[in-house]
DRENBAKE-900109 format. One record per residue: x, y negated, z negated of N, C-alpha, C in turn; residue number from 1; residue in one letter. Coordinates in nm, 2 decimals. Each point is the difference from the previous one (the first is absolute). Layout:
N
      nc1      nc2      nc3     cac1     cac2     cac3      cc1      cc2      cc3   baba   seba
        X        Y        Z        X        Y        Z        X        Y        Z    NUM      a
...
end
This chain:
98
      nc1      nc2      nc3     cac1     cac2     cac3      cc1      cc2      cc3   baba   seba
     0.05     0.14     0.00    -0.08    -0.13    -0.01     0.14    -0.13     0.00      1      m
    -0.05    -0.13     0.11     0.07    -0.10    -0.01    -0.05    -0.07    -0.10      2      t
     0.05    -0.14     0.01    -0.01    -0.08    -0.10    -0.09    -0.11     0.05      3      i
    -0.02    -0.06     0.13    -0.08    -0.05     0.09    -0.13     0.10     0.04      4      e
    -0.03     0.13    -0.05    -0.11     0.06     0.03    -0.07     0.00    -0.15      5      q
     0.10     0.02    -0.10    -0.09    -0.04    -0.11    -0.05    -0.12    -0.05      6      t
     0.05    -0.10     0.09    -0.01    -0.15    -0.06    -0.16    -0.02     0.11      7      a
     0.03     0.08     0.11    -0.17     0.00     0.08     0.03    -0.19     0.06      8      g
     0.12     0.06     0.04     0.06    -0.19     0.10    -0.01     0.04     0.14      9      t
    -0.05    -0.08     0.08    -0.03     0.00     0.12     0.06     0.02     0.14     10      s
     0.14    -0.10    -0.07     0.15    -0.04     0.09     0.08     0.11     0.01     11      a
     0.01    -0.03     0.06     0.16     0.07     0.04     0.11     0.01    -0.10     12      a
     0.05     0.04    -0.07     0.12    -0.01    -0.09     0.10     0.08     0.09     13      a
     0.11    -0.04    -0.06     0.14     0.02     0.05     0.05     0.15    -0.07     14      p
     0.04     0.09     0.07     0.00     0.12    -0.02     0.15     0.00    -0.08     15      d
    -0.05     0.03    -0.15     0.13     0.01    -0.05     0.04     0.14    -0.06     16      v
    -0.08     0.09     0.05     0.00     0.14    -0.08     0.08     0.06     0.11     17      t
     0.05    -0.06     0.10     0.06     0.10     0.09     0.17     0.00    -0.03     18      s
     0.06     0.09     0.05     0.17     0.01    -0.01     0.04    -0.12     0.04     19      a
     0.09    -0.07    -0.03     0.07    -0.11     0.05     0.13    -0.05    -0.12     20      g
    -0.03    -0.15     0.05     0.13    -0.02    -0.13     0.00     0.07    -0.09     21      e
    -0.15     0.01    -0.09     0.02     0.01    -0.15    -0.04     0.15     0.01     22      w
    -0.01     0.09     0.12    -0.01     0.13    -0.01    -0.12     0.05    -0.01     23      g
    -0.05     0.06    -0.04    -0.13     0.05    -0.02    -0.11    -0.04    -0.11     24      s
    -0.09    -0.05    -0.04    -0.10    -0.02    -0.11    -0.03     0.13    -0.05     25      a
     0.01    -0.03    -0.15    -0.05     0.12    -0.10    -0.12     0.00     0.05     26      p
    -0.06     0.14    -0.02    -0.13     0.01    -0.01    -0.06     0.02    -0.10     27      e
    -0.10    -0.10     0.01    -0.09    -0.05    -0.15    -0.15     0.09    -0.03     28      l
     0.00    -0.01    -0.10    -0.12     0.06    -0.02    -0.13    -0.08     0.02     29      t
    -0.14     0.04     0.01    -0.10    -0.08     0.07    -0.06    -0.11    -0.12     30      e
     0.04     0.01    -0.11     0.02    -0.04    -0.10     0.07    -0.14    -0.06     31      d
     0.15     0.03     0.02     0.11    -0.09     0.04    -0.01    -0.11     0.12     32      a
    -0.09     0.07     0.10    -0.03    -0.10     0.10    -0.07    -0.10     0.01     33      a
    -0.09     0.02    -0.11    -0.11    -0.08    -0.02     0.01    -0.02    -0.10     34      a
     0.11    -0.03    -0.08     0.01    -0.10    -0.12     0.11    -0.12     0.10     35      r
     0.08     0.07     0.06     0.05    -0.07     0.10    -0.05    -0.13     0.07     36      i
    -0.09     0.06     0.06    -0.07    -0.06     0.10    -0.09    -0.11    -0.09     37      a
    -0.09     0.05    -0.11    -0.05    -0.08    -0.09     0.06    -0.15    -0.05     38      g
     0.15     0.05    -0.02     0.09    -0.13    -0.08     0.03    -0.08     0.12     39      a
     0.04     0.04     0.14     0.07    -0.06     0.10    -0.17    -0.09     0.07     40      v
    -0.12     0.09    -0.04    -0.14    -0.11     0.03     0.01    -0.10    -0.10     41      s
     0.03    -0.01    -0.13    -0.03    -0.11    -0.12     0.12    -0.06     0.00     42      a
     0.10    -0.01     0.04     0.12    -0.05     0.02    -0.05    -0.09     0.08     43      s
    -0.11    -0.08     0.10    -0.02    -0.06     0.10    -0.15    -0.05     0.00     44      r
    -0.06    -0.14     0.03    -0.16     0.03     0.02    -0.02     0.01     0.15     45      a
    -0.12     0.06     0.01    -0.04     0.06     0.16     0.03    -0.08     0.11     46      e
    -0.02    -0.10    -0.01     0.02    -0.12     0.11     0.17     0.01     0.04     47      g
     0.05     0.00    -0.12     0.17     0.02     0.00     0.05     0.10     0.11     48      t
    -0.09     0.13    -0.08     0.05     0.11     0.08    -0.07    -0.03     0.16     49      r
    -0.08     0.00     0.03    -0.06    -0.07     0.15     0.10    -0.03     0.08     50      r
     0.05    -0.17    -0.06     0.02    -0.07     0.05     0.18     0.08     0.01     51      t
     0.02     0.06    -0.05     0.17     0.05     0.00    -0.02     0.11     0.11     52      y
    -0.09     0.06    -0.02    -0.03     0.12     0.13    -0.01    -0.07     0.14     53      a
    -0.07    -0.07    -0.01    -0.01    -0.07     0.13     0.16    -0.08     0.05     54      s
     0.04    -0.04    -0.12     0.13    -0.04     0.08     0.12     0.10     0.07     55      a
    -0.05     0.08    -0.09     0.11     0.12     0.05    -0.06     0.09     0.11     56      w
    -0.13    -0.04     0.07    -0.04     0.07     0.07     0.02    -0.07     0.18     57      r
     0.02    -0.16    -0.08     0.05    -0.08     0.09     0.17    -0.01     0.02     58      r
     0.02     0.06    -0.07     0.19     0.03     0.03     0.01     0.13     0.05     59      f
    -0.05     0.11    -0.03    -0.03     0.12     0.03    -0.02    -0.04     0.18     60      d
    -0.11    -0.05     0.02    -0.03    -0.02     0.15     0.12    -0.05     0.08     61      r
     0.06    -0.13    -0.08     0.08    -0.05     0.09     0.15     0.07     0.01     62      w
     0.01     0.07    -0.08     0.09     0.09     0.00    -0.01     0.08     0.13     63      c
    -0.11     0.08    -0.03    -0.02     0.06     0.11    -0.01    -0.02     0.17     64      a
    -0.05    -0.13     0.01    -0.01    -0.06     0.13     0.15    -0.04     0.04     65      a
     0.09    -0.02    -0.11     0.15    -0.02     0.04     0.09     0.11    -0.01     66      r
    -0.04     0.10     0.00     0.09     0.11    -0.03     0.09     0.02    -0.10     67      g
    -0.05    -0.08    -0.14     0.11    -0.02    -0.11    -0.10     0.10    -0.09     68      h
     0.13     0.05    -0.10    -0.05     0.11    -0.13    -0.08    -0.09    -0.11     69      a
    -0.13     0.02    -0.01    -0.07    -0.06    -0.14     0.10     0.06    -0.13     70      a
     0.02     0.09    -0.02     0.05     0.08    -0.13     0.12     0.08     0.05     71      l
     0.10    -0.04    -0.04     0.04    -0.10    -0.04     0.04    -0.08     0.06     72      p
    -0.02    -0.15    -0.01    -0.04    -0.12     0.08     0.20    -0.03     0.03     73      a
     0.03     0.00     0.06     0.15    -0.10     0.00    -0.01    -0.16    -0.03     74      h
     0.06     0.00    -0.06     0.01    -0.21    -0.05    -0.08    -0.10     0.11     75      p
     0.13     0.07     0.13    -0.03    -0.11     0.11    -0.13     0.04     0.06     76      v
    -0.06     0.10     0.01    -0.15     0.03     0.00    -0.10    -0.11    -0.05     77      t
     0.02    -0.01    -0.14    -0.07    -0.07    -0.08     0.01    -0.15    -0.01     78      v
     0.13    -0.02     0.06     0.03    -0.13     0.03    -0.09    -0.04     0.13     79      a
    -0.04     0.05     0.10    -0.01     0.02     0.12    -0.14    -0.04     0.01     80      a
    -0.05     0.07    -0.09    -0.16     0.04    -0.03    -0.03    -0.13    -0.05     81      y
     0.05    -0.03    -0.15     0.00    -0.17    -0.06    -0.01    -0.08     0.11     82      l
     0.10    -0.02     0.09     0.02    -0.09     0.08    -0.14    -0.03     0.12     83      v
    -0.05     0.14     0.00    -0.11    -0.01     0.14    -0.10    -0.04    -0.10     84      d
    -0.03     0.05    -0.12    -0.10    -0.02    -0.10    -0.02    -0.14    -0.03     85      a
     0.12    -0.07    -0.03    -0.02    -0.14     0.01    -0.05    -0.09     0.09     86      a
     0.04     0.07     0.14    -0.02    -0.05     0.08    -0.17    -0.04     0.08     87      d
    -0.06     0.09    -0.10    -0.10     0.07     0.04    -0.12    -0.05    -0.08     88      t
     0.05    -0.05    -0.11    -0.06    -0.04    -0.14    -0.13    -0.12     0.07     89      y
    -0.10     0.02    -0.06    -0.10    -0.10     0.04    -0.04    -0.10    -0.14     90      d
     0.06    -0.10     0.01     0.02    -0.07    -0.12    -0.16    -0.06    -0.08     91      t
    -0.12    -0.03     0.13    -0.14    -0.01    -0.06    -0.03     0.12    -0.09     92      v
     0.01     0.11     0.02    -0.04     0.11    -0.08     0.06     0.05    -0.08     93      t
     0.17    -0.04     0.03     0.09     0.05    -0.09    -0.03     0.16     0.00     94      a
     0.05     0.06     0.11    -0.03     0.15     0.03     0.10     0.01     0.13     95      r
     0.04     0.13     0.03     0.08     0.05     0.08    -0.08    -0.01     0.12     96      p
     0.08    -0.02     0.12    -0.07    -0.04     0.11    -0.03     0.14     0.09     97      g
     0.05     0.11    -0.02    -0.01     0.11     0.05    -0.04     0.13    -0.12     98      r
end
């Protein structure tokens, strides 16, 4: 069971359970996953979580469109994204344009 399944989020979360830089994530009991998900959910307001999820999706789409890896993101990728995001920022609505 993943934390995202337990938390009931609909946003695609980065896959941190596959082998990679940190190795494979340990198997969790459903109870442990639920407790972690509860702690994560309680740490931020719902509106904040929606905003973070939206920002992540925007960055992920931006990376995919340009052939960059979103995770782990190279610092130059992040800088390029921020420059592009600043160019498309809507000062009237205070939201990114893309």
